C-alpha positions in Angstrom: -39.3 -40.8 -20.0 -36.1 -41.9 -21.8 -36.7 -39.0 -24.4 -36.9 -36.5 -21.5 -33.6 -37.7 -20.1 -31.8 -37.6 -23.5 -33.1 -34.2 -24.0 -31.9 -33.3 -20.5 -28.5 -34.7 -21.0 -28.1 -33.0 -24.4 -29.0 -29.6 -22.9 -26.7 -30.0 -20.1 -23.9 -30.9 -22.5 -24.6 -27.8 -24.7 -24.7 -25.5 -21.6 -21.1 -27.1 -20.5 -19.7 -26.8 -24.0 -20.9 -23.1 -24.5 -19.6 -22.1 -20.6 -16.2 -23.8 -21.1 -14.4 -20.9 -22.7 -15.5 -18.6 -20.0 -14.4 -21.1 -17.4 -11.0 -21.4 -19.0 -10.4 -17.8 -19.3 -11.6 -17.1 -16.0 -8.3 -18.4 -14.3 -6.3 -16.0 -16.4 -8.5 -13.0 -15.3 -8.5 -13.9 -11.7 -4.7 -14.0 -11.8 -4.5 -10.6 -13.5 -7.2 -9.2 -11.1 -4.9 -10.6 -8.0 -2.0 -8.6 -9.3 -4.1 -5.6 -9.9 -5.7 -5.9 -6.3 -2.2 -6.3 -4.8 -0.9 -3.2 -6.6 -4.1 -1.1 -5.7 -3.6 -2.2 -1.9 0.0 -1.0 -1.9 -1.1 2.2 -3.5 -3.8 2.7 -0.8 -1.5 1.8 2.0 1.4 4.2 0.7 -1.2 7.0 0.1 -2.3 6.6 3.9 1.3 6.6 5.0 1.8 9.7 2.9 -1.3 11.5 4.5 -0.1 10.5 7.8 3.3 11.9 7.3 1.7 15.3 6.1 -0.2 15.4 9.2 2.9 14.7 11.4 4.7 17.6 9.4 1.8 19.7 10.0 1.7 18.8 13.8 5.4 19.6 14.0 4.7 23.2 12.5 1.8 23.7 15.0 4.2 22.5 17.9 6.7 25.3 16.8 4.1 27.9 16.5 2.7 27.2 20.0 6.1 27.1 21.5 6.2 23.4 22.3 9.3 23.0 20.1 12.2 25.3 19.6 13.4 26.3 16.1 16.3 24.0 16.5 14.3 21.0 17.5 11.8 21.9 14.7 14.4 21.9 12.2 15.7 18.5 13.0 12.3 17.0 13.3 11.0 18.7 10.2 14.2 17.5 8.1 13.6 14.0 9.2 9.8 14.0 8.6 10.3 15.5 5.2 13.0 12.9 4.2 10.7 10.2 5.2 7.8 11.8 3.1 9.9 11.9 0.0 10.7 8.3 0.4 7.1 7.5 0.8 6.4 9.5 -2.4 9.1 7.5 -4.3 7.5 4.3 -3.3 4.1 5.5 -4.2 5.4 6.5 -7.7 6.7 2.8 -8.0 3.5 1.3 -6.7 1.5 3.4 -9.1 3.5 2.3 -12.1 3.1 -1.3 -11.0 -0.5 -0.8 -10.7 -0.5 0.6 -14.3 1.5 -2.3 -15.6 -1.1 -4.9 -13.8 -4.0 -2.9 -15.6 -2.5 -2.9 -19.0 -0.8 -6.5 -18.5 2.6 -5.1 -19.5 5.8 -6.4 -18.0 8.3 -4.1 -16.2 10.1 -2.0 -18.6 13.5 -2.5 -16.9 13.3 -6.3 -17.2 13.5 -7.1 -13.5 10.9 -8.6 -11.5 10.3 -5.7 -9.2 12.1 -7.5 -6.3 13.0 -4.0 -4.8 9.3 -3.0 -4.7 8.3 -6.1 -2.9 8.1 -3.9 0.4 5.7 -1.6 -1.3 3.0 -4.5 -1.8 2.7 -5.3 1.9 0.9 -3.3 4.4 2.8 -0.3 5.8 2.2 0.8 9.2 1.2 4.5 9.5 3.8 5.6 11.5 6.9 3.6 11.1 9.8 3.8 13.6 12.3 6.4 12.7 16.2 6.7 13.2 15.9 10.4 13.5 15.4 12.9 16.3 12.9 11.6 19.0 10.6 13.8 21.1 11.9 14.8 24.5 9.4 12.7 26.4 8.3 9.2 25.9 5.3 7.3 27.0 6.3 4.5 29.4 3.1 2.9 30.2 -0.5 3.4 31.8 -0.8 6.8 30.4 2.4 8.3 32.2 5.1 10.4 30.6 8.6 10.5 31.8 11.3 12.9 30.7 14.1 11.2 28.7 17.6 11.4 30.0 19.8 13.5 27.9 
């Protein structure tokens, strides 16, 4: 019986010794994976925001073609939407670069911590509020639309 317990203790000790390098390196891998997952999430969110903005641009074009928007209104709306799309694309490029750095394990070539990119890492709403032109009607509740005062 004592021999069995001694063999069991030695076998357990060997298993712990053999597994210890993997357990030690696991923390490093998880930290790198967390940075990569965060960067992947930022890229996915910005791609969704880009696709939503493209849909808004297409909808505005359709509204012009169906006569819901005048050419003047369309030009104002389209210009604002395209400016927002360009900003999303810039942020998407930065997020993709950050993802690549996380995958390769390299640091930021500019030497900064990416503090200006912090907003890219969070969840972006698909339709952020805009300061640009607003449609002539607004939804005020319970499915009713009212004309905005001009």
